[in-house]
C-alpha angles and dihedrals in degrees: 000000000000122000115246132172121339112309094004144095139195112237121175088344090305125111113243116198130199121249106234124206118216111179107307095340134080123223134199122193120222126215111278091222091057091051092053093044090055095047093245130153141176107304099023116140121230134185120246118197128186113216120213092256090058096260118137119229115204113202120191092204111082091198107044108211114207113248108243109205120204130186134179126220114202101155109096091203119089093003096163092052093048092050089050090048088054093046093050090046091062100254113163094196126036118188115193104197113172102159115206089352089072106112132175088254092056091047087055090048089053094047087049092058092046089057092044100050115075112247098006121130134178107246102173135017126186132163095269103024144037125198120211123193128195112226098188112134110251090245125036133162098262092180086067093050090046092052089047093051091048091048091059093045091051093050091047087056093055093043096044091055092047090047089054099047093043096037087233105173097183093053090045090056093048090054091055091050093053091055087072090057090053090052093052091052092041091056090048093051091048092049095050095043090053092048090051091050089055093045113096092207093051100230094204093057086233127129118251088251090056091050092051091048092049088052091056092044092051090053091050090048089055089049092054089054091048090054092049092050089050090056091051091049086061088062094047098042103038097051122218108352114151112196116230117263098251089051091050094049097052092040089054092051090048095047094049091052091049089048091053089047099058091039088056091043095054090046089051093054095046089048096036084229109163091184094062089044092057089051090060093049091047088063093071093097096047091047092052092049090055092049091051089048089054093050086055094054091049092055089068093050136091109287093223094067095043095095091056093049093044090055092053092049089049093051095049086049091052092050089056090050086057090054090052089048092053093045091049088064089070101046 
């Protein structure tokens, strides 16, 4: 600690200031240079915001105007990907201005993205351009959306295994369709988390570390849904393959344990409960034992169906790995 100006010290290259007591109140002085740079003077009103981790954010603007980000897409290649990139970056207005390159096919592509992305509407449409606007409120409860996204993924897990064991083509198609809904909610969660991280006031009332953890959790939930969709795709693409009863019995045990694992992992993160997280990690040995049991069952089956069953086992293992990755965030 190095003594700086009056009532201040330099600690780790940052200026530390003493808290002063005047009567029943506590006062904290702010740097004169900062006051001048912000155009403040005696009697100016400022906003003081307490972040979830206890830090205070001082905002020199009394009426904080929401930052409206706008971007223009002029490249006709990869229009959908560019719109998605702008959406995830937090842009509120996305103008697709392709000039003579704008074709009816590209217009349908833009409209398709507007329908896919949560909260996006087409505000203007002209011959060579279309303007999209994101209507999502500035501050939403992302924990609710995260729970909803996970709820869909968890149900996909149950249904994907049932579809595989029963060779239920219709249920498998439904699982695959729900993966798109998970993607929609995942992109919404990522967009809002990135905006919250960039916001000085921390709209979600979460600490920066919580925001980062939720971003990682959202990715793993999306990975769980992808694994479930992959299992369902085996049912659709491989035709009528009915797994033998011994395989189905062990697969059901494995699936049920993995399902409980990621449910426990999500709860551990939302509650910041390390005890629950350790319970998930402790299941590694029992999961490995069931996988080994499955491989032994497969060794006695027709070789022609082994690749299909192997892919299903791999996806269930990958889903469990996502459960571990989520639980690790709490340890």
